[in-house]
N, C-alpha and C positions, 0 to 999 in steps of 0.2 A: 512464352516465359523466357526470360533472359538466362543465358547459360551461367551457372555458378562456377567460379574459379576456386580450386583448391590449391593452396600454396604447397609447393614441393617441400617435403620434409616437415610438414605441419605436426606430425606426431611428436617430434622432439623440439619443436620451435615454440617456446613459451610466448615470444613476441607475436607470432602469427595467431595463436589462440587468443592472446590478450586483445589483439586488434579485432578479431571476429566477435569476441564478447563485447567489446566497446561499441562496435557497430550494432550488435543486437540490442545493447542497452539504449542506444539512441532511438532505435525503432520502438522499444517498449516505453521510453519516455514520451515519444510522440503519440503513441496509443493512449497513454495515461492523460496527456494534455488534451487530446481530442475527446476523451471520455468526460473530462471536466468542462468542456466548452459550453454545455447547456447551463452550467451553474457558475461560470467564471465571473459573471457580474457580481455575484454575492459571495463567492468563496475562492480564496487563493489556494494554491497547492499546499502551502503550509497549514492553512486553516482546514483544508480537507484532511490532511494527515491527523490533525487534532480530532476531527470528527470521527475518523476511523478508530483512533485510540479510545475515545469515549464509547464508541459503539461496541468495542471488544471488551472493555473493562467494566462498563456500566458506570454507576456513580463513582466519581474519583475526586480526591482532594486536589486542589490547585497545585500544591507543592509536588505531589506525586506526578501529576500531569506534566509539569515543567521538567521534572527529572526524566520522564519517559521520552519527552520530545527533545531533550538536551538543550533547553533554553532557560533563560533566567525566569524566575517567577513573575517578574514585572512584564516580561515579553509575553508569557503565557496569559497573564491577566488581560493585556491589551487584545490578544487574539480572541480570548473568551468574550470580551466585551463586544467585539465585532460579530461573533457568532450569535450572541444573545440578541443583538440589535437586528440580526437577520432572521431571528426566530428559529435558529437551528440548535440552540443549547439554552440551558437555564442554570441558575445557581441558587444555592440556599445555604444558610449557615448550618454547620454540622451540629446536630442536637447534642452530641457527646462533648463537643468542644466549640463553643460559639465563636472562637477566634479563627477557626478553620472554615474555608469555603468548600462546599461540595458542588461538583459540576456533573451535568448529565445531558444527554441528547434529548431534544424534543422529538415528537413523532415526525415532524417535518425533517429534522436532522437525520433521523434514522432512514427515512425514505430517500433522502439525498444520497446517503452512503450506498444504499441498495441500488439505486438507479445508476449512479456513476459506475459502480462495480459491474453491474449487468452490461452496460455499454462497453466497458473494457473487455469483459469476457467474450462478448459477441465479436468484437473486432479481432481479438486474438484468435478466436475460433475460425474466422474467415481467412486469416493468414495461414493458419495450420492446415485448413482444407486444401490449400494450393500445393501442399507438399505431397510427394508420393508416399505410399505407406511405409516403405523402408526408411525414407527420410524422417518420417514422424517417429518411427521407432528409435532411430539414431538420436533424434533430438530429445526424446524422453530420457534415453539413457545418459546422454551428455549433460543435459540440464539437471537430471537427478544427481549425478556425480558432482556437478558444480555446486548445486544447492547444499548437498551434504558437506562438501568441503568448506562451504561458507557458514555451515551451522543453521541453515534455514529449513524448517520442516515443510513437508509438502502441503500445498494448498488443497482445500477440499474439492471434490468433484462437482460437476454442474448441478447435481441434485442434492448435494450435501449442504447443510447450513454453513455459512462462511464466517467463521469466528474471527478471522484476521484477513480482511480482503486485500490489504497491501502488505501484510506480513512483516511489518517493521519489527526489528529486534534491537534490543539495547543490551550491550554486554553479554551477548549470547542467550538472552532470555526474551521470549516473546513479549510484546507489549499488551498482553491480555492475561487474565487469570486462567490457568490451565485446568 
């Protein structure tokens, strides 16, 4: 294992911490990209994000979905069209208001979210297993504080249901119904 360098004065050096977090974020983005590799022919990262939001919210209006993803409704509609073509989502008219479109995952869409999330969890676990026990504890404490400072709730454990596999939040609110 390569020796890890700790910058001198890192306790007070916001830039050193920021660099370390940026490096970790690159690693996590790489893990996420690899977890999507098996479905990348059918699903982009943005489309997968939409699948995750649909999996956590259930049936959702197109306008709400666009707001949650912070995209224009026309962009959300194009993304939905691609997911429907891939058999991962479907749409129906809202029985309460025929002008509204309701969107939901298909069973194949739900399986896709579960499989990608399981691959990501396994790869992260393999990385964590390489850490010494005290490093794991320090990582849990540091990431816990970081997540709290950023307003992100903890992810469920390996045996817990995963209501928000990617944990996207919008304006401090989770992208699922609590």
